C-alpha positions in Angstrom: -19.0 2.5 -7.0 -15.5 0.8 -6.7 -15.9 -0.1 -3.0 -18.9 -1.6 -3.0 -18.4 -3.8 -6.3 -19.1 -6.9 -5.0 -17.1 -8.8 -7.9 -14.1 -7.6 -5.4 -13.3 -8.6 -2.3 -12.3 -5.5 0.4 -8.8 -5.6 0.2 -8.6 -5.9 -3.6 -9.3 -2.4 -4.1 -6.8 -1.3 -1.2 -4.1 -3.2 -2.9 -4.9 -1.6 -6.6 -5.0 1.7 -5.4 -1.9 1.8 -3.7 0.1 0.2 -6.2 -1.5 2.9 -8.6 -0.6 5.4 -6.0 2.7 4.5 -5.6 3.4 4.5 -10.1 2.1 7.5 -10.0 4.2 8.9 -7.2 1.6 10.2 -5.1 3.7 9.7 -1.5 0.7 11.5 0.7 -2.0 9.8 -0.8 0.0 6.6 -0.8 0.5 6.5 2.6 -3.2 7.3 3.6 -4.1 4.7 1.1 -1.4 2.2 2.4 -2.6 2.8 6.5 -6.1 2.3 5.1 -5.4 -1.3 3.2 -3.3 -2.7 6.0 -5.8 -2.0 8.4 -8.5 -3.6 5.9 -6.0 -6.9 6.2 -3.1 -6.6 3.8 -0.7 -8.5 5.6 3.3 -7.6 6.1 4.5 -10.2 3.6 1.6 -8.8 0.9 2.9 -5.0 1.7 6.5 -6.3 0.8 5.4 -8.5 -2.9 3.5 -5.3 -3.4 6.3 -2.9 -3.2 9.1 -5.0 -4.6 6.5 -5.6 -7.8 5.9 -1.4 -7.7 10.3 -1.5 -7.7 9.9 -3.7 -10.4 7.4 -1.8 -13.0 7.6 1.6 -11.4 11.5 1.8 -10.6 13.1 1.2 -7.5 13.5 4.6 -6.0 9.9 4.8 -5.8 10.2 1.0 -4.2 12.5 2.6 -1.9 10.4 5.3 -0.9 7.0 3.3 -0.3 9.5 1.1 2.2 10.3 3.6 3.6 6.7 4.8 4.1 5.6 1.2 5.1 7.9 1.2 8.0 7.1 4.3 9.5 3.8 3.3 9.1 4.4 -0.1 10.6 5.8 1.5 13.7 3.2 4.2 14.3 0.5 1.2 14.3 3.0 -1.1 16.8 3.5 1.8 19.3 -0.8 2.1 19.2 -0.9 -1.7 20.5 
């Protein structure tokens, strides 16, 4: 139901998922949901803002790990282009 809820655009549930998974320190799930979110239209600028928010509220180590994973995913996607 959450993915078909017409009150949210396609990108918003992706953002919510990556924030919640980061706060819960679920790195493997975070990478998958982050990749899907990036493909669903979350921009690199939005990713940086999201990770900054995660670092402030969930802790700097979590934010640093999320940024490391994001850079890895960006590099993989850029290589496929």
